[in-house]
PyMOL Python script that loads the backbone (N, CA, C, O; Angstrom):
from pymol import cmd

cmd.read_pdbstr("""\
ATOM      1  N   UNK A   1     -52.256  -3.114  16.048  1.00  0.00           N
ATOM      2  CA  UNK A   1     -51.540  -2.360  17.106  1.00  0.00           C
ATOM      3  C   UNK A   1     -52.004  -2.153  18.545  1.00  0.00           C
ATOM      4  O   UNK A   1     -53.041  -1.509  18.702  1.00  0.00           O
ATOM      5  N   UNK A   2     -51.425  -2.576  19.506  1.00  0.00           N
ATOM      6  CA  UNK A   2     -51.855  -2.677  20.865  1.00  0.00           C
ATOM      7  C   UNK A   2     -51.471  -1.316  21.454  1.00  0.00           C
ATOM      8  O   UNK A   2     -50.372  -0.782  21.301  1.00  0.00           O
ATOM      9  N   UNK A   3     -52.577  -0.782  22.194  1.00  0.00           N
ATOM     10  CA  UNK A   3     -51.883   0.716  22.943  1.00  0.00           C
ATOM     11  C   UNK A   3     -50.827   0.629  23.849  1.00  0.00           C
ATOM     12  O   UNK A   3     -50.139   1.620  24.092  1.00  0.00           O
ATOM     13  N   UNK A   4     -50.660  -0.260  24.281  1.00  0.00           N
ATOM     14  CA  UNK A   4     -49.401  -0.348  25.245  1.00  0.00           C
ATOM     15  C   UNK A   4     -48.173  -1.032  24.393  1.00  0.00           C
ATOM     16  O   UNK A   4     -47.118  -1.145  25.017  1.00  0.00           O
ATOM     17  N   UNK A   5     -48.195  -1.503  23.033  1.00  0.00           N
ATOM     18  CA  UNK A   5     -47.298  -1.826  22.431  1.00  0.00           C
ATOM     19  C   UNK A   5     -46.168  -0.745  22.148  1.00  0.00           C
ATOM     20  O   UNK A   5     -46.466   0.448  22.199  1.00  0.00           O
ATOM     21  N   UNK A   6     -45.038  -1.100  21.887  1.00  0.00           N
ATOM     22  CA  UNK A   6     -44.036  -0.082  21.467  1.00  0.00           C
ATOM     23  C   UNK A   6     -44.027   0.143  20.299  1.00  0.00           C
ATOM     24  O   UNK A   6     -44.030  -0.825  19.539  1.00  0.00           O
ATOM     25  N   UNK A   7     -44.016   1.218  19.865  1.00  0.00           N
ATOM     26  CA  UNK A   7     -44.090   1.482  18.318  1.00  0.00           C
ATOM     27  C   UNK A   7     -42.750   1.880  17.829  1.00  0.00           C
ATOM     28  O   UNK A   7     -42.047   2.681  18.444  1.00  0.00           O
ATOM     29  N   UNK A   8     -42.309   1.160  16.417  1.00  0.00           N
ATOM     30  CA  UNK A   8     -41.168   1.288  15.602  1.00  0.00           C
ATOM     31  C   UNK A   8     -41.442   2.296  14.300  1.00  0.00           C
ATOM     32  O   UNK A   8     -42.005   1.909  13.276  1.00  0.00           O
ATOM     33  N   UNK A   9     -40.958   3.630  14.507  1.00  0.00           N
ATOM     34  CA  UNK A   9     -41.513   4.462  13.606  1.00  0.00           C
ATOM     35  C   UNK A   9     -40.438   4.448  12.446  1.00  0.00           C
ATOM     36  O   UNK A   9     -39.275   4.083  12.622  1.00  0.00           O
ATOM     37  N   UNK A  10     -40.982   4.907  11.180  1.00  0.00           N
ATOM     38  CA  UNK A  10     -42.464   4.949  10.580  1.00  0.00           C
ATOM     39  C   UNK A  10     -43.013   3.665  10.769  1.00  0.00           C
ATOM     40  O   UNK A  10     -42.395   2.670  10.391  1.00  0.00           O
ATOM     41  N   UNK A  11     -44.498   3.562  11.509  1.00  0.00           N
ATOM     42  CA  UNK A  11     -44.974   2.337  11.506  1.00  0.00           C
ATOM     43  C   UNK A  11     -46.176   2.391  10.222  1.00  0.00           C
ATOM     44  O   UNK A  11     -46.998   3.302  10.121  1.00  0.00           O
ATOM     45  N   UNK A  12     -46.094   1.412   9.442  1.00  0.00           N
ATOM     46  CA  UNK A  12     -46.756   0.843   8.332  1.00  0.00           C
ATOM     47  C   UNK A  12     -48.050   0.306   8.957  1.00  0.00           C
ATOM     48  O   UNK A  12     -48.056  -0.862   9.348  1.00  0.00           O
ATOM     49  N   UNK A  13     -49.002   0.965   9.065  1.00  0.00           N
ATOM     50  CA  UNK A  13     -50.207   0.172   9.691  1.00  0.00           C
ATOM     51  C   UNK A  13     -51.081  -0.129   8.744  1.00  0.00           C
ATOM     52  O   UNK A  13     -50.675  -0.007   7.588  1.00  0.00           O
ATOM     53  N   UNK A  14     -52.325  -0.539   8.936  1.00  0.00           N
ATOM     54  CA  UNK A  14     -53.399  -0.938   8.072  1.00  0.00           C
ATOM     55  C   UNK A  14     -53.715   0.097   7.382  1.00  0.00           C
ATOM     56  O   UNK A  14     -53.939  -0.034   6.179  1.00  0.00           O
ATOM     57  N   UNK A  15     -53.789   1.215   7.943  1.00  0.00           N
ATOM     58  CA  UNK A  15     -55.073   2.223   7.089  1.00  0.00           C
ATOM     59  C   UNK A  15     -54.130   3.396   6.903  1.00  0.00           C
ATOM     60  O   UNK A  15     -54.509   4.282   6.137  1.00  0.00           O
ATOM     61  N   UNK A  16     -52.779   3.540   7.588  1.00  0.00           N
ATOM     62  CA  UNK A  16     -51.772   4.678   7.321  1.00  0.00           C
ATOM     63  C   UNK A  16     -50.538   4.692   7.808  1.00  0.00           C
ATOM     64  O   UNK A  16     -50.297   3.740   8.549  1.00  0.00           O
ATOM     65  N   UNK A  17     -49.690   5.437   7.647  1.00  0.00           N
ATOM     66  CA  UNK A  17     -48.448   5.253   8.088  1.00  0.00           C
ATOM     67  C   UNK A  17     -48.195   6.694   9.197  1.00  0.00           C
ATOM     68  O   UNK A  17     -48.385   7.896   9.014  1.00  0.00           O
ATOM     69  N   UNK A  18     -47.724   5.965  10.297  1.00  0.00           N
ATOM     70  CA  UNK A  18     -47.655   6.885  11.429  1.00  0.00           C
ATOM     71  C   UNK A  18     -46.041   7.354  11.600  1.00  0.00           C
ATOM     72  O   UNK A  18     -45.124   6.595  11.285  1.00  0.00           O
ATOM     73  N   UNK A  19     -45.876   8.359  12.000  1.00  0.00           N
ATOM     74  CA  UNK A  19     -44.331   8.821  12.117  1.00  0.00           C
ATOM     75  C   UNK A  19     -44.480   9.158  13.883  1.00  0.00           C
ATOM     76  O   UNK A  19     -45.462   9.099  14.623  1.00  0.00           O
ATOM     77  N   UNK A  20     -43.274   9.468  14.105  1.00  0.00           N
ATOM     78  CA  UNK A  20     -42.970   9.771  15.561  1.00  0.00           C
ATOM     79  C   UNK A  20     -43.413  11.055  15.888  1.00  0.00           C
ATOM     80  O   UNK A  20     -42.785  11.894  15.241  1.00  0.00           O
ATOM     81  N   UNK A  21     -44.286  11.563  16.674  1.00  0.00           N
ATOM     82  CA  UNK A  21     -44.708  12.735  16.951  1.00  0.00           C
ATOM     83  C   UNK A  21     -43.793  13.894  16.829  1.00  0.00           C
ATOM     84  O   UNK A  21     -42.591  13.633  16.877  1.00  0.00           O
ATOM     85  N   UNK A  22     -44.085  14.896  16.708  1.00  0.00           N
ATOM     86  CA  UNK A  22     -43.363  16.411  16.460  1.00  0.00           C
ATOM     87  C   UNK A  22     -43.202  16.755  17.969  1.00  0.00           C
ATOM     88  O   UNK A  22     -44.127  16.596  18.765  1.00  0.00           O
ATOM     89  N   UNK A  23     -42.385  17.076  18.205  1.00  0.00           N
ATOM     90  CA  UNK A  23     -42.323  17.954  19.773  1.00  0.00           C
ATOM     91  C   UNK A  23     -43.013  19.186  19.308  1.00  0.00           C
ATOM     92  O   UNK A  23     -42.961  19.737  18.208  1.00  0.00           O
ATOM     93  N   UNK A  24     -43.748  19.534  20.510  1.00  0.00           N
ATOM     94  CA  UNK A  24     -44.562  20.671  20.447  1.00  0.00           C
ATOM     95  C   UNK A  24     -43.845  22.100  20.043  1.00  0.00           C
ATOM     96  O   UNK A  24     -44.516  22.906  19.398  1.00  0.00           O
ATOM     97  N   UNK A  25     -42.792  22.352  20.330  1.00  0.00           N
ATOM     98  CA  UNK A  25     -41.845  23.405  20.100  1.00  0.00           C
ATOM     99  C   UNK A  25     -41.927  23.684  18.707  1.00  0.00           C
ATOM    100  O   UNK A  25     -42.160  24.803  18.250  1.00  0.00           O
ATOM    101  N   UNK A  26     -41.749  22.741  18.095  1.00  0.00           N
ATOM    102  CA  UNK A  26     -41.325  22.692  16.741  1.00  0.00           C
ATOM    103  C   UNK A  26     -42.759  22.665  15.537  1.00  0.00           C
ATOM    104  O   UNK A  26     -42.644  22.687  14.312  1.00  0.00           O
ATOM    105  N   UNK A  27     -43.836  22.621  16.192  1.00  0.00           N
ATOM    106  CA  UNK A  27     -45.124  22.738  15.432  1.00  0.00           C
ATOM    107  C   UNK A  27     -45.234  24.312  14.593  1.00  0.00           C
ATOM    108  O   UNK A  27     -45.497  24.408  13.395  1.00  0.00           O
ATOM    109  N   UNK A  28     -45.015  25.282  15.358  1.00  0.00           N
ATOM    110  CA  UNK A  28     -45.496  26.474  14.950  1.00  0.00           C
ATOM    111  C   UNK A  28     -44.103  27.332  14.586  1.00  0.00           C
ATOM    112  O   UNK A  28     -44.339  28.490  14.242  1.00  0.00           O
ATOM    113  N   UNK A  29     -43.110  27.064  14.599  1.00  0.00           N
ATOM    114  CA  UNK A  29     -41.647  27.634  14.306  1.00  0.00           C
ATOM    115  C   UNK A  29     -41.682  27.977  12.645  1.00  0.00           C
ATOM    116  O   UNK A  29     -41.995  27.166  11.774  1.00  0.00           O
ATOM    117  N   UNK A  30     -41.328  29.215  12.455  1.00  0.00           N
ATOM    118  CA  UNK A  30     -41.031  29.441  11.292  1.00  0.00           C
ATOM    119  C   UNK A  30     -39.924  28.741  10.395  1.00  0.00           C
ATOM    120  O   UNK A  30     -38.751  28.786  10.768  1.00  0.00           O
ATOM    121  N   UNK A  31     -40.273  28.102   9.232  1.00  0.00           N
ATOM    122  CA  UNK A  31     -39.393  27.275   8.433  1.00  0.00           C
ATOM    123  C   UNK A  31     -37.988  27.808   8.090  1.00  0.00           C
ATOM    124  O   UNK A  31     -37.062  27.095   7.701  1.00  0.00           O
ATOM    125  N   UNK A  32     -37.930  29.193   8.284  1.00  0.00           N
ATOM    126  CA  UNK A  32     -36.731  29.925   7.624  1.00  0.00           C
ATOM    127  C   UNK A  32     -35.576  30.032   8.969  1.00  0.00           C
ATOM    128  O   UNK A  32     -34.357  30.106   8.809  1.00  0.00           O
ATOM    129  N   UNK A  33     -36.092  30.023   9.943  1.00  0.00           N
ATOM    130  CA  UNK A  33     -35.193  29.840  11.003  1.00  0.00           C
ATOM    131  C   UNK A  33     -34.467  28.866  11.650  1.00  0.00           C
ATOM    132  O   UNK A  33     -33.737  29.163  12.595  1.00  0.00           O
ATOM    133  N   UNK A  34     -34.598  27.584  11.195  1.00  0.00           N
ATOM    134  CA  UNK A  34     -34.204  26.212  11.791  1.00  0.00           C
ATOM    135  C   UNK A  34     -34.289  25.748  10.604  1.00  0.00           C
ATOM    136  O   UNK A  34     -34.849  26.264   9.637  1.00  0.00           O
ATOM    137  N   UNK A  35     -33.442  24.259  10.702  1.00  0.00           N
ATOM    138  CA  UNK A  35     -33.420  23.385   9.868  1.00  0.00           C
ATOM    139  C   UNK A  35     -34.351  22.389  10.021  1.00  0.00           C
ATOM    140  O   UNK A  35     -35.203  22.448  10.908  1.00  0.00           O
ATOM    141  N   UNK A  36     -34.272  21.475   9.239  1.00  0.00           N
ATOM    142  CA  UNK A  36     -35.681  20.390   9.668  1.00  0.00           C
ATOM    143  C   UNK A  36     -35.309  19.347  10.817  1.00  0.00           C
ATOM    144  O   UNK A  36     -34.290  18.657  10.778  1.00  0.00           O
ATOM    145  N   UNK A  37     -36.073  19.317  11.650  1.00  0.00           N
ATOM    146  CA  UNK A  37     -35.630  17.973  12.704  1.00  0.00           C
ATOM    147  C   UNK A  37     -36.201  16.683  12.023  1.00  0.00           C
ATOM    148  O   UNK A  37     -36.892  16.687  11.005  1.00  0.00           O
ATOM    149  N   UNK A  38     -35.757  15.423  12.833  1.00  0.00           N
ATOM    150  CA  UNK A  38     -35.452  14.256  12.575  1.00  0.00           C
ATOM    151  C   UNK A  38     -37.179  14.158  12.075  1.00  0.00           C
ATOM    152  O   UNK A  38     -37.179  13.570  10.993  1.00  0.00           O
ATOM    153  N   UNK A  39     -37.995  14.365  12.304  1.00  0.00           N
ATOM    154  CA  UNK A  39     -39.614  14.004  12.213  1.00  0.00           C
ATOM    155  C   UNK A  39     -39.813  14.303  10.967  1.00  0.00           C
ATOM    156  O   UNK A  39     -40.232  13.546  10.092  1.00  0.00           O
ATOM    157  N   UNK A  40     -39.397  15.854  10.830  1.00  0.00           N
ATOM    158  CA  UNK A  40     -39.854  16.503   9.368  1.00  0.00           C
ATOM    159  C   UNK A  40     -38.979  15.630   8.279  1.00  0.00           C
ATOM    160  O   UNK A  40     -39.655  15.228   7.331  1.00  0.00           O
ATOM    161  N   UNK A  41     -37.730  15.309   8.262  1.00  0.00           N
ATOM    162  CA  UNK A  41     -37.172  14.711   7.665  1.00  0.00           C
ATOM    163  C   UNK A  41     -37.568  13.213   7.068  1.00  0.00           C
ATOM    164  O   UNK A  41     -37.214  12.802   5.963  1.00  0.00           O
ATOM    165  N   UNK A  42     -38.384  12.476   8.038  1.00  0.00           N
ATOM    166  CA  UNK A  42     -39.053  11.380   8.009  1.00  0.00           C
ATOM    167  C   UNK A  42     -40.272  11.278   7.168  1.00  0.00           C
ATOM    168  O   UNK A  42     -40.611  10.276   6.539  1.00  0.00           O
ATOM    169  N   UNK A  43     -40.937  12.488   7.223  1.00  0.00           N
ATOM    170  CA  UNK A  43     -42.159  12.983   6.802  1.00  0.00           C
ATOM    171  C   UNK A  43     -41.926  13.171   5.323  1.00  0.00           C
ATOM    172  O   UNK A  43     -42.643  12.579   4.517  1.00  0.00           O
ATOM    173  N   UNK A  44     -40.962  13.964   4.937  1.00  0.00           N
ATOM    174  CA  UNK A  44     -40.513  14.002   3.808  1.00  0.00           C
ATOM    175  C   UNK A  44     -40.288  13.094   3.116  1.00  0.00           C
ATOM    176  O   UNK A  44     -40.784  13.136   1.990  1.00  0.00           O
ATOM    177  N   UNK A  45     -39.578  12.082   3.439  1.00  0.00           N
ATOM    178  CA  UNK A  45     -39.014  11.036   2.915  1.00  0.00           C
ATOM    179  C   UNK A  45     -40.109  10.178   2.581  1.00  0.00           C
ATOM    180  O   UNK A  45     -40.053   9.690   1.452  1.00  0.00           O
ATOM    181  N   UNK A  46     -41.065   9.886   3.273  1.00  0.00           N
ATOM    182  CA  UNK A  46     -42.449   9.148   3.285  1.00  0.00           C
ATOM    183  C   UNK A  46     -43.289   9.557   2.059  1.00  0.00           C
ATOM    184  O   UNK A  46     -43.843   8.777   1.284  1.00  0.00           O
ATOM    185  N   UNK A  47     -43.297  11.004   2.000  1.00  0.00           N
ATOM    186  CA  UNK A  47     -44.026  11.699   0.891  1.00  0.00           C
ATOM    187  C   UNK A  47     -43.449  11.539  -0.212  1.00  0.00           C
ATOM    188  O   UNK A  47     -44.231  11.318  -1.137  1.00  0.00           O
ATOM    189  N   UNK A  48     -42.379  11.564  -0.475  1.00  0.00           N
ATOM    190  CA  UNK A  48     -41.545  11.125  -1.464  1.00  0.00           C
ATOM    191  C   UNK A  48     -41.988   9.407  -1.997  1.00  0.00           C
ATOM    192  O   UNK A  48     -42.462   9.057  -3.078  1.00  0.00           O
ATOM    193  N   UNK A  49     -41.704   8.744  -1.049  1.00  0.00           N
ATOM    194  CA  UNK A  49     -41.900   7.504  -1.198  1.00  0.00           C
ATOM    195  C   UNK A  49     -43.167   7.071  -1.790  1.00  0.00           C
ATOM    196  O   UNK A  49     -43.377   6.222  -2.657  1.00  0.00           O
ATOM    197  N   UNK A  50     -44.198   8.049  -0.956  1.00  0.00           N
ATOM    198  CA  UNK A  50     -45.535   7.564  -1.171  1.00  0.00           C
ATOM    199  C   UNK A  50     -45.741   8.111  -3.004  1.00  0.00           C
ATOM    200  O   UNK A  50     -46.626   7.544  -3.645  1.00  0.00           O
ATOM    201  N   UNK A  51     -45.068   8.962  -3.554  1.00  0.00           N
ATOM    202  CA  UNK A  51     -45.169   9.431  -4.829  1.00  0.00           C
ATOM    203  C   UNK A  51     -44.784   8.436  -5.806  1.00  0.00           C
ATOM    204  O   UNK A  51     -45.345   8.117  -6.854  1.00  0.00           O
ATOM    205  N   UNK A  52     -43.567   7.940  -5.192  1.00  0.00           N
ATOM    206  CA  UNK A  52     -42.780   7.244  -6.488  1.00  0.00           C
ATOM    207  C   UNK A  52     -43.168   5.605  -6.274  1.00  0.00           C
ATOM    208  O   UNK A  52     -42.999   4.750  -7.144  1.00  0.00           O
ATOM    209  N   UNK A  53     -43.695   5.370  -4.991  1.00  0.00           N
ATOM    210  CA  UNK A  53     -43.882   3.773  -4.862  1.00  0.00           C
ATOM    211  C   UNK A  53     -45.455   3.544  -5.231  1.00  0.00           C
ATOM    212  O   UNK A  53     -46.344   3.876  -4.446  1.00  0.00           O
ATOM    213  N   UNK A  54     -45.665   3.058  -6.262  1.00  0.00           N
ATOM    214  CA  UNK A  54     -47.222   2.688  -7.085  1.00  0.00           C
ATOM    215  C   UNK A  54     -47.803   1.928  -5.911  1.00  0.00           C
ATOM    216  O   UNK A  54     -48.770   2.236  -5.215  1.00  0.00           O
ATOM    217  N   UNK A  55     -47.019   0.884  -5.840  1.00  0.00           N
ATOM    218  CA  UNK A  55     -47.580  -0.541  -4.526  1.00  0.00           C
ATOM    219  C   UNK A  55     -47.832   0.374  -3.301  1.00  0.00           C
ATOM    220  O   UNK A  55     -48.966   0.230  -2.845  1.00  0.00           O
ATOM    221  N   UNK A  56     -47.013   1.334  -2.617  1.00  0.00           N
ATOM    222  CA  UNK A  56     -47.217   1.546  -1.752  1.00  0.00           C
ATOM    223  C   UNK A  56     -48.447   2.556  -1.464  1.00  0.00           C
ATOM    224  O   UNK A  56     -49.033   2.536  -0.381  1.00  0.00           O
ATOM    225  N   UNK A  57     -48.814   3.484  -2.561  1.00  0.00           N
ATOM    226  CA  UNK A  57     -49.928   4.186  -2.905  1.00  0.00           C
ATOM    227  C   UNK A  57     -51.394   3.309  -3.038  1.00  0.00           C
ATOM    228  O   UNK A  57     -52.526   3.746  -2.828  1.00  0.00           O
ATOM    229  N   UNK A  58     -51.072   2.188  -3.378  1.00  0.00           N
ATOM    230  CA  UNK A  58     -52.139   1.181  -4.105  1.00  0.00           C
ATOM    231  C   UNK A  58     -52.567   0.757  -2.613  1.00  0.00           C
ATOM    232  O   UNK A  58     -53.742   0.741  -2.247  1.00  0.00           O
ATOM    233  N   UNK A  59     -51.371   0.383  -1.716  1.00  0.00           N
ATOM    234  CA  UNK A  59     -51.792  -0.094  -0.163  1.00  0.00           C
ATOM    235  C   UNK A  59     -52.570   0.645   0.543  1.00  0.00           C
ATOM    236  O   UNK A  59     -53.460   0.171   1.250  1.00  0.00           O
ATOM    237  N   UNK A  60     -52.262   2.212   0.405  1.00  0.00           N
ATOM    238  CA  UNK A  60     -53.124   3.262   1.558  1.00  0.00           C
ATOM    239  C   UNK A  60     -53.698   3.844   0.657  1.00  0.00           C
ATOM    240  O   UNK A  60     -53.616   5.045   0.914  1.00  0.00           O
ATOM    241  N   UNK A  61     -54.283   3.676  -0.337  1.00  0.00           N
ATOM    242  CA  UNK A  61     -55.440   4.241  -1.444  1.00  0.00           C
ATOM    243  C   UNK A  61     -56.996   4.311  -0.853  1.00  0.00           C
ATOM    244  O   UNK A  61     -57.811   5.215  -1.039  1.00  0.00           O
ATOM    245  N   UNK A  62     -57.175   3.003  -0.031  1.00  0.00           N
ATOM    246  CA  UNK A  62     -58.317   2.709   0.603  1.00  0.00           C
ATOM    247  C   UNK A  62     -58.937   3.845   1.884  1.00  0.00           C
ATOM    248  O   UNK A  62     -59.969   3.662   2.529  1.00  0.00           O
ATOM    249  N   UNK A  63     -57.951   5.073   2.026  1.00  0.00           N
ATOM    250  CA  UNK A  63     -58.519   5.525   3.206  1.00  0.00           C
ATOM    251  C   UNK A  63     -59.764   6.132   3.478  1.00  0.00           C
ATOM    252  O   UNK A  63     -60.215   6.466   4.573  1.00  0.00           O
ATOM    253  N   UNK A  64     -60.421   6.269   2.016  1.00  0.00           N
ATOM    254  CA  UNK A  64     -61.733   6.722   2.191  1.00  0.00           C
ATOM    255  C   UNK A  64     -62.595   5.721   2.979  1.00  0.00           C
ATOM    256  O   UNK A  64     -63.418   6.120   3.803  1.00  0.00           O
ATOM    257  N   UNK A  65     -62.422   4.579   2.752  1.00  0.00           N
ATOM    258  CA  UNK A  65     -62.961   3.416   3.078  1.00  0.00           C
ATOM    259  C   UNK A  65     -63.213   3.604   4.912  1.00  0.00           C
ATOM    260  O   UNK A  65     -64.276   3.611   5.532  1.00  0.00           O
ATOM    261  N   UNK A  66     -61.716   3.751   5.453  1.00  0.00           N
ATOM    262  CA  UNK A  66     -61.642   4.112   6.775  1.00  0.00           C
ATOM    263  C   UNK A  66     -62.260   5.154   7.613  1.00  0.00           C
ATOM    264  O   UNK A  66     -62.863   5.120   8.685  1.00  0.00           O
ATOM    265  N   UNK A  67     -61.846   6.314   6.602  1.00  0.00           N
ATOM    266  CA  UNK A  67     -63.171   7.414   7.279  1.00  0.00           C
ATOM    267  C   UNK A  67     -64.260   7.335   7.047  1.00  0.00           C
ATOM    268  O   UNK A  67     -64.838   8.356   7.421  1.00  0.00           O
ATOM    269  N   UNK A  68     -65.045   6.478   6.507  1.00  0.00           N
ATOM    270  CA  UNK A  68     -66.413   6.188   6.785  1.00  0.00           C
ATOM    271  C   UNK A  68     -66.756   5.449   7.798  1.00  0.00           C
ATOM    272  O   UNK A  68     -67.895   5.026   7.995  1.00  0.00           O
ATOM    273  N   UNK A  69     -65.645   5.226   8.599  1.00  0.00           N
ATOM    274  CA  UNK A  69     -65.991   4.442   9.973  1.00  0.00           C
ATOM    275  C   UNK A  69     -66.388   5.390  11.017  1.00  0.00           C
ATOM    276  O   UNK A  69     -66.992   5.143  12.061  1.00  0.00           O
ATOM    277  N   UNK A  70     -65.888   6.693  10.505  1.00  0.00           N
ATOM    278  CA  UNK A  70     -66.040   8.008  11.609  1.00  0.00           C
ATOM    279  C   UNK A  70     -66.919   8.730  11.090  1.00  0.00           C
ATOM    280  O   UNK A  70     -66.977   9.871  11.549  1.00  0.00           O
ATOM    281  N   UNK A  71     -68.033   8.321   9.834  1.00  0.00           N
ATOM    282  CA  UNK A  71     -68.881   9.111   9.227  1.00  0.00           C
ATOM    283  C   UNK A  71     -70.117   9.424  10.379  1.00  0.00           C
ATOM    284  O   UNK A  71     -70.675   8.448  10.880  1.00  0.00           O
ATOM    285  N   UNK A  72     -70.475  10.617  10.732  1.00  0.00           N
ATOM    286  CA  UNK A  72     -71.463  11.238  11.515  1.00  0.00           C
ATOM    287  C   UNK A  72     -72.691  10.314  11.991  1.00  0.00           C
ATOM    288  O   UNK A  72     -72.999  10.040  13.151  1.00  0.00           O
ATOM    289  N   UNK A  73     -73.300   9.913  10.824  1.00  0.00           N
ATOM    290  CA  UNK A  73     -74.745   9.590  10.749  1.00  0.00           C
ATOM    291  C   UNK A  73     -74.311   7.899  11.271  1.00  0.00           C
ATOM    292  O   UNK A  73     -75.087   7.353  12.056  1.00  0.00           O
ATOM    293  N   UNK A  74     -73.381   7.329  10.920  1.00  0.00           N
ATOM    294  CA  UNK A  74     -72.579   5.865  11.439  1.00  0.00           C
ATOM    295  C   UNK A  74     -72.601   5.964  12.951  1.00  0.00           C
ATOM    296  O   UNK A  74     -73.275   5.198  13.639  1.00  0.00           O
ATOM    297  N   UNK A  75     -71.798   6.987  13.477  1.00  0.00           N
ATOM    298  CA  UNK A  75     -71.498   7.193  14.903  1.00  0.00           C
ATOM    299  C   UNK A  75     -72.772   7.507  15.987  1.00  0.00           C
ATOM    300  O   UNK A  75     -73.033   6.989  17.072  1.00  0.00           O
ATOM    301  N   UNK A  76     -73.434   8.559  15.233  1.00  0.00           N
ATOM    302  CA  UNK A  76     -74.855   8.439  16.180  1.00  0.00           C
ATOM    303  C   UNK A  76     -75.830   7.296  16.149  1.00  0.00           C
ATOM    304  O   UNK A  76     -76.639   7.079  17.052  1.00  0.00           O
ATOM    305  N   UNK A  77     -75.704   6.576  15.054  1.00  0.00           N
ATOM    306  CA  UNK A  77     -76.400   5.423  14.864  1.00  0.00           C
ATOM    307  C   UNK A  77     -75.927   4.456  15.957  1.00  0.00           C
ATOM    308  O   UNK A  77     -76.819   4.038  16.696  1.00  0.00           O
ATOM    309  N   UNK A  78     -74.705   4.040  16.181  1.00  0.00           N
ATOM    310  CA  UNK A  78     -73.808   3.002  17.191  1.00  0.00           C
ATOM    311  C   UNK A  78     -74.271   3.934  18.338  1.00  0.00           C
ATOM    312  O   UNK A  78     -74.541   3.248  19.323  1.00  0.00           O
ATOM    313  N   UNK A  79     -74.424   5.025  18.518  1.00  0.00           N
ATOM    314  CA  UNK A  79     -74.583   5.417  19.966  1.00  0.00           C
ATOM    315  C   UNK A  79     -76.070   5.300  20.452  1.00  0.00           C
ATOM    316  O   UNK A  79     -76.235   5.033  21.643  1.00  0.00           O
ATOM    317  N   UNK A  80     -77.249   5.487  19.591  1.00  0.00           N
ATOM    318  CA  UNK A  80     -78.409   5.175  19.727  1.00  0.00           C
ATOM    319  C   UNK A  80     -78.647   3.472  19.910  1.00  0.00           C
ATOM    320  O   UNK A  80     -79.523   2.854  20.514  1.00  0.00           O
ATOM    321  N   UNK A  81     -77.608   3.064  19.206  1.00  0.00           N
ATOM    322  CA  UNK A  81     -77.868   1.507  19.936  1.00  0.00           C
ATOM    323  C   UNK A  81     -77.154   1.317  21.446  1.00  0.00           C
ATOM    324  O   UNK A  81     -77.623   0.542  22.280  1.00  0.00           O
ATOM    325  N   UNK A  82     -76.195   1.967  21.636  1.00  0.00           N
ATOM    326  CA  UNK A  82     -75.776   1.867  23.007  1.00  0.00           C
ATOM    327  C   UNK A  82     -76.729   2.078  24.176  1.00  0.00           C
ATOM    328  O   UNK A  82     -76.929   1.356  25.153  1.00  0.00           O
ATOM    329  N   UNK A  83     -77.372   3.471  23.771  1.00  0.00           N
ATOM    330  CA  UNK A  83     -78.327   3.804  24.481  1.00  0.00           C
ATOM    331  C   UNK A  83     -79.849   3.180  25.157  1.00  0.00           C
ATOM    332  O   UNK A  83     -80.535   3.315  26.171  1.00  0.00           O
ATOM    333  N   UNK A  84     -79.848   2.420  23.859  1.00  0.00           N
ATOM    334  CA  UNK A  84     -81.320   1.675  23.842  1.00  0.00           C
ATOM    335  C   UNK A  84     -80.995   0.126  24.679  1.00  0.00           C
ATOM    336  O   UNK A  84     -81.858  -0.638  25.112  1.00  0.00           O
ATOM    337  N   UNK A  85     -79.877  -0.013  24.732  1.00  0.00           N
ATOM    338  CA  UNK A  85     -79.392  -1.506  25.603  1.00  0.00           C
ATOM    339  C   UNK A  85     -79.442  -1.412  27.001  1.00  0.00           C
ATOM    340  O   UNK A  85     -79.130  -2.378  27.696  1.00  0.00           O
TER     341      UNK A  85
END
""", "prot")
cmd.dss("prot")
cmd.show_as("cartoon", "prot")
cmd.util.cbc("prot")
cmd.orient("prot")
């Protein structure tokens, strides 16, 4: 995915699924006071799909591998290499 690329949501990426960002005004509102917005419905549907779809779970079960790309020791090592050059 290119940073300039228009994304159609939900976006089934290599390491995870992206949904359309939530508007800020909806992030901290009480759930009892309002109905779900579209992004919340999509997120709920994707969570159910992930539970029910074994192939989808298998596809995204390697999240730990991707998280290791952001391991602090590895990042420090890469910065040290950049600084030495």
